[in-house]
ZAMARGU-4260 file (C-alpha; in steps of 0.2 Angstrom, whole numbers, plus 5000, padded with zeros to 4 digits):
<rodrens>
0) 5086/4817/5003 | 5087/4830/5016 | 5072/4841/5020 | 5071/4857/5031 | 5066/4846/5046
5) 5082/4834/5046 | 5092/4835/5061 | 5109/4840/5056 | 5117/4825/5066 | 5111/4814/5051
10) 5118/4827/5038 | 5135/4832/5046 | 5138/4820/5060 | 5137/4822/5079 | 5152/4832/5082
15) 5150/4845/5070 | 5132/4847/5072 | 5135/4848/5091 | 5145/4863/5088 | 5133/4872/5077
20) 5119/4868/5090 | 5130/4875/5105 | 5138/4890/5097 | 5125/4897/5082 | 5108/4888/5088
25) 5108/4877/5072 | 5099/4862/5074 | 5090/4857/5059 | 5095/4857/5040 | 5082/4871/5039
30) 5091/4881/5052 | 5107/4880/5042 | 5100/4883/5026 | 5092/4898/5032 | 5109/4905/5040
35) 5112/4916/5024 | 5129/4924/5021 | 5132/4942/5028 | 5142/4948/5014 | 5154/4939/4999
40) 5171/4939/4994 | 5174/4939/4977 | 5192/4933/4970 | 5198/4941/4953 | 5202/4931/4938
45) 5219/4923/4940 | 5233/4935/4936 | 5251/4934/4929 | 5264/4935/4942 | 5273/4949/4932
50) 5258/4959/4932 | 5254/4961/4950 | 5250/4977/4958 | 5253/4981/4977 | 5236/4981/4987
55) 5227/4972/4974 | 5216/4957/4978 | 5223/4943/4967 | 5220/4924/4961 | 5236/4916/4955
60) 5238/4900/4947 | 5256/4894/4952 | 5267/4880/4956 | 5277/4878/4974 | 5294/4880/4970
65) 5301/4881/4988 | 5297/4880/5006 | 5305/4886/5022 | 5300/4887/5041 | 5310/4899/5052
70) 5307/4902/5071 | 5306/4919/5077 | 5321/4926/5086 | 5313/4937/5101 | 5297/4927/5104
75) 5288/4909/5103 | 5280/4904/5086 | 5288/4902/5069 | 5285/4907/5050 | 5282/4897/5035
80) 5288/4906/5019 | 5281/4897/5002 | 5288/4903/4986 | 5278/4900/4972 | 5280/4904/4952
85) 5270/4902/4937 | 5284/4898/4923 | 5288/4915/4917 | 5301/4918/4930 | 5293/4929/4941
90) 5289/4922/4959 | 5278/4928/4974 | 5282/4924/4992 | 5265/4916/5003 | 5268/4918/5022
95) 5260/4909/5035 | 5263/4913/5055 | 5261/4899/5067 | 5255/4887/5054 | 5269/4874/5051
100) 5257/4860/5048 | 5254/4868/5031 | 5272/4862/5027 | 5263/4846/5024 | 5252/4849/5010
105) 5262/4865/5001 | 5275/4852/4996 | 5287/4857/4982 | 5280/4855/4964 | 5262/4856/4969
110) 5250/4866/4958 | 5236/4877/4964 | 5228/4893/4966 | 5231/4907/4978 | 5221/4921/4984
115) 5225/4936/4993 | 5230/4954/4994 | 5247/4958/4986 | 5259/4968/4999 | 5276/4973/4998
120) 5290/4969/5011 | 5307/4975/5008 | 5305/4976/4989 | 5297/4958/4989 | 5279/4955/4983
125) 5270/4943/4994 | 5253/4936/5000 | 5251/4935/5019 | 5240/4919/5025 | 5232/4918/5007
130) 5218/4906/5003 | 5223/4892/4993 | 5216/4876/4983 | 5229/4864/4978 | 5226/4852/4962
135) 5227/4833/4964 | 5244/4826/4956 | 5233/4815/4944 | 5221/4830/4940 | 5217/4831/4921
140) 5219/4847/4911 | 5200/4849/4911 | 5198/4844/4930 | 5211/4860/4933 | 5201/4871/4921
145) 5186/4868/4930 | 5193/4871/4946 | 5202/4887/4941 | 5185/4894/4935 | 5175/4889/4951
150) 5189/4895/4962 | 5195/4911/4952 | 5178/4918/4947 | 5167/4913/4963 | 5158/4924/4975
155) 5165/4917/4991 | 5151/4917/5007 | 5157/4925/5023 | 5144/4919/5036 | 5139/4925/5054
160) 5151/4914/5064 | 5157/4910/5080 | 5176/4908/5086 | 5174/4888/5087 | 5164/4887/5071
165) 5172/4898/5058 | 5165/4904/5041 | 5174/4892/5031 | 5167/4877/5043 | 5150/4885/5040
170) 5153/4886/5021 | 5159/4867/5021 | 5144/4863/5030 | 5132/4871/5019 | 5140/4863/5003
175) 5138/4846/5012 | 5120/4849/5016 | 5116/4856/4998 | 5122/4841/4989 | 5106/4831/4997
180) 5094/4845/5001 | 5076/4843/4995 | 5069/4862/4995 | 5051/4863/5003 | 5037/4866/4991
185) 5037/4884/4985 | 5025/4891/4997 | 5022/4908/4987 | 5006/4907/4975 | 5012/4903/4958
190) 5003/4920/4951 | 5011/4932/4964 | 5028/4925/4959 | 5024/4926/4940 | 5018/4946/4943
195) 5032/4950/4954 | 5045/4941/4944 | 5052/4930/4959 | 5063/4915/4956 | 5058/4899/4965
200) 5062/4895/4982 | 5073/4880/4979 | 5084/4891/4966 | 5084/4907/4980 | 5091/4895/4993
205) 5105/4887/4982 | 5110/4905/4975 | 5110/4912/4990 | 5124/4901/4998 | 5132/4897/4981
210) 5129/4910/4968 | 5133/4907/4951 | 5134/4925/4946 | 5130/4943/4954 | 5113/4943/4944
215) 5108/4926/4952 | 5114/4932/4971 | 5103/4947/4968 | 5087/4937/4962 | 5090/4925/4976
220) 5092/4939/4989 | 5077/4948/4981 | 5065/4932/4983 | 5071/4929/5001 | 5067/4946/5007
225) 5050/4945/4999 | 5045/4929/5009 | 5051/4941/5024 | 5041/4955/5020 | 5026/4945/5014
230) 5025/4934/5030 | 5026/4951/5041 | 5013/4958/5031 | 5001/4945/5030 | 5001/4943/5049
235) 4997/4962/5051 | 4983/4962/5039 | 4975/4946/5045 | 4976/4953/5063 | 4969/4969/5056
240) 4955/4961/5048 | 4952/4951/5064 | 4952/4967/5075 | 4940/4976/5063 | 4927/4960/5065
245) 4929/4959/5082 | 4915/4965/5095 | 4917/4980/5103 | 4907/4994/5110 | 4902/5009/5100
250) 4905/5027/5106 | 4896/5040/5095 | 4898/5057/5098 | 4884/5066/5107 | 4875/5081/5100
255) 4876/5090/5115 | 4888/5085/5130 | 4905/5089/5137 | 4913/5087/5121 | 4902/5101/5114
260) 4905/5112/5128 | 4922/5110/5129 | 4924/5114/5110 | 4913/5129/5113 | 4924/5136/5126
265) 4941/5133/5117 | 4951/5149/5118 | 4958/5144/5100 | 4954/5137/5085 | 4960/5119/5080
270) 4972/5116/5067 | 4967/5110/5050 | 4977/5094/5056 | 4969/5092/5073 | 4952/5094/5064
275) 4954/5080/5052 | 4963/5068/5064 | 4949/5071/5076 | 4935/5066/5063 | 4945/5050/5059
280) 4944/5046/5078 | 4928/5051/5080 | 4922/5040/5066 | 4932/5025/5073 | 4925/5028/5090
285) 4908/5025/5083 | 4909/5009/5076 | 4906/4994/5085 | 4923/4987/5083 | 4938/4991/5093
290) 4948/5006/5086 | 4967/5003/5084 | 4976/5020/5078 | 4992/5025/5079 | 4994/5045/5081
295) 5011/5051/5075 | 5015/5069/5079 | 5030/5082/5081 | 5033/5088/5097 | 5020/5101/5103
300) 5009/5098/5087 | 4994/5096/5099 | 4992/5077/5100 | 4986/5079/5119 | 4972/5090/5114
305) 4967/5077/5101 | 4966/5063/5114 | 4957/5075/5126 | 4943/5076/5114 | 4942/5059/5109
310) 4940/5053/5129 | 4926/5067/5131 | 4917/5059/5116 | 4920/5041/5126 | 4914/5049/5142
315) 4897/5057/5134 | 4893/5039/5127 | 4894/5033/5144 | 4911/5025/5146 | 4927/5029/5155
320) 4946/5033/5145 | 4962/5029/5152 | 4977/5039/5148 | 4994/5028/5152 | 5011/5037/5152
325) 5027/5030/5155 | 5034/5040/5170 | 5026/5049/5185 | 5033/5066/5180 | 5023/5064/5163
330) 5007/5056/5170 | 5007/5071/5183 | 5011/5084/5170 | 4997/5076/5159 | 4984/5077/5174
335) 4987/5095/5177 | 4987/5099/5159 | 4970/5091/5155 | 4963/5097/5172 | 4968/5116/5166
340) 4961/5112/5149 | 4943/5105/5156 | 4942/5118/5170 | 4926/5116/5179 | 4919/5101/5166
345) 4933/5090/5176 | 4927/5094/5192 | 4909/5087/5193 | 4903/5085/5211 | 4914/5098/5217
350) 4908/5115/5222 | 4915/5125/5208 | 4913/5111/5195 | 4901/5109/5182 | 4887/5096/5185
355) 4886/5091/5168 | 4904/5087/5167 | 4915/5073/5174 | 4928/5068/5186 | 4948/5067/5181
360) 4958/5057/5193 | 4977/5053/5195 | 4983/5035/5199 | 5002/5034/5202 | 5013/5022/5213
365) 5018/5036/5224 | 5000/5039/5230 | 4996/5036/5249 | 4985/5023/5255 | 4970/5034/5257
370) 4972/5043/5242 | 4974/5028/5233 | 4958/5020/5239 | 4948/5036/5236 | 4954/5037/5218
375) 4952/5016/5215 | 4934/5020/5221 | 4930/5033/5208 | 4939/5022/5194 | 4926/5007/5201
380) 4911/5015/5202 | 4913/5027/5186 | 4913/5044/5194 | 4929/5046/5186 | 4927/5048/5168
385) 4945/5051/5164 | 4959/5042/5174 | 4976/5047/5170 | 4992/5037/5177 | 5008/5025/5175
390) 5008/5006/5176 | 5000/5008/5194 | 4984/5008/5184 | 4988/4989/5179 | 4989/4983/5198
395) 4977/4973/5206 | 4963/4985/5216 | 4961/4998/5201 | 4946/4990/5192 | 4936/5001/5179
400) 4917/5002/5178 | 4917/5003/5159 | 4933/5006/5151 | 4930/5012/5133 | 4945/5019/5127
405) 4965/5017/5131 | 4977/5030/5126 | 4995/5026/5127 | 5007/5040/5127 | 5025/5036/5119
410) 5020/5018/5116 | 5037/5012/5114 | 5043/5016/5131 | 5030/5005/5137 | 5031/4985/5139
415) 5020/4973/5128 | 5013/4965/5142 | 5007/4982/5151 | 4997/4988/5138 | 4988/4972/5136
420) 4984/4970/5155 | 4976/4986/5154 | 4966/4981/5138 | 4960/4968/5149 | 4952/4977/5162
425) 4937/4981/5150 | 4922/4968/5147 | 4924/4971/5129 | 4940/4975/5121 | 4941/4994/5122
430) 4946/5006/5108 | 4966/5011/5107 | 4975/5026/5102 | 4993/5025/5102 | 5002/5042/5103
435) 5021/5045/5100 | 5032/5060/5096 | 5044/5050/5089 | 5042/5050/5070 | 5042/5034/5062
440) 5049/5030/5046 | 5035/5024/5034 | 5042/5007/5031 | 5044/5004/5050 | 5025/5011/5053
445) 5021/4999/5039 | 5030/4983/5047 | 5028/4985/5065 | 5014/4996/5067 | 5005/4990/5051
450) 4988/4982/5061 | 4986/5002/5065 | 4978/5013/5057 | 4990/5028/5055 | 4986/5047/5057
455) 5000/5060/5056 | 4999/5078/5064 | 5012/5088/5055 | 5006/5106/5058 | 5011/5116/5073
460) 4999/5126/5082 | 4999/5144/5080 | 5011/5153/5094 | 5023/5140/5093 | 5041/5147/5089
465) 5055/5139/5079 | 5070/5131/5086 | 5088/5135/5081 | 5101/5119/5085 | 5120/5122/5086
470) 5134/5108/5088 | 5146/5114/5103 | 5161/5107/5098 | 5172/5108/5116 | 5187/5100/5111
475) 5191/5110/5094 | 5183/5125/5100 | 5183/5127/5118 | 5177/5144/5118 | 5160/5139/5111
480) 5156/5130/5128 | 5159/5146/5138 | 5148/5156/5126 | 5135/5143/5128 | 5135/5146/5146
485) 5134/5166/5143 | 5119/5162/5132 | 5111/5154/5146 | 5113/5169/5157 | 5108/5181/5142
490) 5091/5170/5142 | 5087/5172/5160 | 5091/5189/5161 | 5078/5191/5148 | 5066/5183/5160
495) 5066/5165/5152 | 5072/5148/5160 | 5084/5135/5154 | 5088/5116/5154 | 5105/5108/5155
500) 5103/5091/5151 | 5116/5076/5155 | 5116/5058/5151 | 5119/5051/5168 | 5111/5053/5186
505) 5129/5050/5195 | 5132/5043/5211 | 5140/5027/5203 | 5125/5024/5193 | 5137/5016/5180
510) 5155/5009/5181 | 5165/5015/5167 | 5181/5007/5160 | 5195/5011/5172 | 5209/5024/5163
515) 5221/5013/5152 | 5208/4999/5150 | 5203/4994/5131 | 5188/5005/5127 | 5191/5018/5142
520) 5182/5034/5139 | 5178/5048/5150 | 5162/5043/5159 | 5147/5053/5153 | 5144/5071/5163
525) 5132/5066/5177 | 5119/5077/5184 | 5124/5077/5201 | 5143/5082/5196 | 5137/5095/5185
530) 5125/5104/5197 | 5138/5108/5209 | 5150/5116/5195 | 5135/5127/5189 | 5130/5134/5205
535) 5148/5138/5210 | 5155/5142/5193 | 5148/5143/5176 | 5129/5149/5181 | 5133/5157/5199
540) 5121/5167/5204 | 5107/5159/5195 | 5093/5149/5204 | 5097/5130/5199 | 5086/5114/5202
545) 5088/5097/5200 | 5077/5083/5192 | 5081/5064/5188 | 5072/5048/5189 | 5079/5042/5204
550) 5072/5055/5216 | 5057/5053/5226 | 5041/5056/5217 | 5035/5071/5229 | 5052/5079/5226
555) 5052/5076/5207 | 5034/5084/5207 | 5040/5099/5218 | 5054/5102/5207 | 5043/5103/5193
560) 5030/5113/5201 | 5044/5126/5206 | 5052/5126/5188 | 5035/5127/5179 | 5030/5144/5192
565) 5046/5152/5187 | 5054/5152/5203 | 5069/5141/5196 | 5080/5149/5181 | 5088/5133/5175
570) 5084/5116/5178 | 5099/5102/5177 | 5090/5085/5172 | 5092/5068/5164 | 5081/5062/5150
575) 5067/5062/5162 | 5060/5077/5155 | 5061/5070/5138 | 5042/5069/5135 | 5028/5078/5140
580) 5036/5092/5151 | 5029/5108/5145 | 5036/5124/5152 | 5033/5139/5139 | 5045/5150/5146
585) 5059/5138/5142 | 5070/5144/5129 | 5088/5137/5129 | 5092/5119/5131 | 5111/5114/5132
590) 5114/5095/5131 | 5129/5089/5139 | 5138/5074/5129 | 5126/5075/5116 | 5135/5061/5105
595) 5128/5050/5120 | 5110/5051/5114 | 5102/5043/5100 | 5094/5055/5085 | 5077/5054/5091
600) 5080/5057/5110 | 5089/5073/5105 | 5074/5078/5095 | 5063/5074/5108 | 5074/5083/5121
605) 5075/5099/5110 | 5055/5099/5108 | 5056/5105/5127 | 5060/5123/5121 | 5053/5136/5110
610) 5034/5130/5116 | 5030/5148/5119 | 5031/5164/5109 | 5050/5167/5110 | 5060/5157/5099
615) 5070/5141/5106 | 5089/5138/5106 | 5095/5120/5108 | 5115/5118/5110 | 5122/5101/5107
620) 5139/5100/5117 | 5151/5086/5112 | 5170/5080/5112 | 5167/5070/5097 | 5180/5073/5084
625) 5176/5082/5066 | 5171/5071/5052 | 5167/5056/5067 | 5150/5046/5065 | 5146/5054/5082
630) 5147/5072/5076 | 5139/5068/5058 | 5125/5061/5069 | 5125/5079/5079 | 5126/5090/5063
635) 5111/5081/5056 | 5101/5084/5071 | 5107/5102/5070 | 5103/5105/5052 | 5084/5101/5052
640) 5068/5100/5062 | 5062/5087/5051 | 5058/5072/5063 | 5053/5061/5048 | 5070/5064/5041
645) 5079/5062/5057 | 5071/5045/5061 | 5077/5038/5045 | 5095/5043/5051 | 5091/5035/5068
650) 5085/5019/5059 | 5102/5017/5049 | 5111/5017/5064 | 5100/5004/5074 | 5098/4986/5072
655) 5083/4983/5061 | 5082/4965/5067 | 5073/4970/5083 | 5058/4977/5075 | 5049/4961/5077
660) 5053/4959/5096 | 5067/4946/5092 | 5077/4954/5104 | 5064/4954/5116 | 5061/4935/5116
665) 5080/4930/5113 | 5075/4918/5101 | 5081/4912/5084 | 5074/4923/5069 | 5074/4920/5052
670) 5070/4939/5048 | 5089/4942/5041 | 5089/4950/5024 | 5075/4963/5024 | 5081/4981/5025
675) 5067/4994/5033 | 5076/5008/5025 | 5082/5001/5007 | 5067/4988/5005 | 5052/5001/5005
680) 5046/4998/4987 | 5046/4979/4992 | 5036/4981/5007 | 5025/4991/4999 | 5021/4977/4986
685) 5021/4963/4999 | 5008/4973/5008 | 4998/4976/4993 | 4998/4956/4988 | 4994/4953/5007
690) 4979/4964/5007 | 4973/4955/4992 | 4976/4938/4996 | 4970/4940/5015 | 4953/4947/5007
695) 4950/4933/4996 | 4956/4918/5009 | 4957/4928/5027 | 4965/4911/5035 | 4975/4905/5021
700) 4965/4889/5021 | 4968/4887/5002 | 4987/4891/5005 | 4993/4878/5018 | 5011/4879/5013
705) 5010/4899/5013 | 5003/4897/5031 | 5017/4886/5037 | 5031/4897/5030 | 5023/4912/5039
710) 5022/4902/5055 | 5041/4898/5052 | 5046/4916/5049 | 5034/4924/5061 | 5032/4912/5075
715) 5018/4913/5087 | 5027/4924/5100 | 5032/4936/5087 | 5015/4938/5079 | 5009/4941/5096
720) 5021/4954/5100 | 5015/4963/5083 | 4998/4961/5089 | 5000/4968/5106 | 5011/4982/5099
</rodrens>
């Protein structure tokens, strides 16, 4: 018998096995049996030739009545025409292009089943390149009836394939394998199977490839999706349980300290959400186990303030806190913003500093040698209670005296290894707070961030203004783009500022297809190309600056300072302004070629306006046609400011398979069927069962088959990816 570990060479022969290995990375029987069809074609019941309708998918039982091979007149090649009939007097033509070899098997007089789409050519009904199955000359009536039933009524699997290994070759290999395949012992505990009404693993694997009915296929898919969801949730619940038990350092809130002074001096009240999340974080920090918390909050909901209060609690308890930002622009912005919030409390040791406060230090890659040494010394001796920086914080030479809390801003922009390297700088695992302004659908949070406790800030602070968004369809209505430039001028005249965002820097930063090439499309608009047009034509007379990621750090910093001070009217930028940039006087943003950005990115970008008392306007320029997918995406963004609703639209358009780091590792993954959007109920059920099982058997020692199944579906590298994430 064949088991999941059997090499395919033993089942299919060396030549076929090599093709599957080389082109599809399939090496064992287990690899092949878990190479699921991506869809199924269904042939209808066999049809009377007299009742055929054009454009109908049909299966007909017929006899070959004539055959002719005709060469093409104007080019190389030939067409094989086969006339078939069913004895009623009606006939049908089957055509095959450059497949003369079929003449040997489609002999006159042979009966068979032919399946395809009926077309009409010059008044003659035909099937172009139909699938067919011929009966043996000595087949009995019962044999033919069985073949008719199997062929005509079958759900035909269509596999992810390669040019050298087409789907029908894979289907044949799977059929050969299933004839001798011994399914593994069912890894799911019997009580879980019974409670959730799940079919056995053997039945599921057979029916996913050779479904006996649509109902059987549904039950097979449901069981295999359950395995995927359960494996991920078991991994996450296990890791959360281990993290909760790991030794850490408690950082309880002090009765009187920097945090108390900071709160007393705050010129406004915290929102209810900020208070509630603050209490959750404070309680986590007071425990002798490392906090792992995800803080989601819409742009402008006050996440940074929540993180500052958490950092001050840790400083009060004798530790240090590090805020990690993905870019120098954002790190510098955070440093300035927190400095302003803390005031004298962040300048301990300076002439105007509060002696009971702490020091705030910025560490970025562009610091000069002397400044870097000074900053590193403050971090090492503990003088700097709060350290803000980019990945430069991870370099050798930056050592903390007592790192108690790591705050990671916009976590998805940072590499797993980088976050882990910062955590390793503490003697004991520090508390970790991950912040994101990108709303995450519940199932993604449950699946990707499932080992983190989640807090959500949905309430905007007082003083934040609404943002109106409009699509500017430049091809359909060119006057709308003219009006957009006028609108920017109006806002500037009213004393406000504007952003113009481009998808590209320019200066040959990407090579677009040449005109005439397949897939040629106008290259995305670039900052360096748009800037002179605005200066000389569309926004002539306004003070315009430029910002993009390839500029030297000091130049970027200077531009941002100038814009924040109100000495520039318009900033032409790339997505370098997407997160963290806070200029309350900016009220209008025009995003050029908005269809080149993702939904979440557009939502993030527009969060840069409307940050003060004046309402914000976001204009989404596009040349995409009405009714196109790109246009529908922009219409969705314009229709709502609900980030969670937009995040689900975004997820629909992205490959869900990447959520476990499969694309990062480049390895083969068995997680194929689960949909984070469609299978929310199933994922929740799997989470509940996983929590119950791990509570009873933390290391799955009493469930060895399940532990092995989890290891196969979520290998160590992916498990590590989940843990570090």
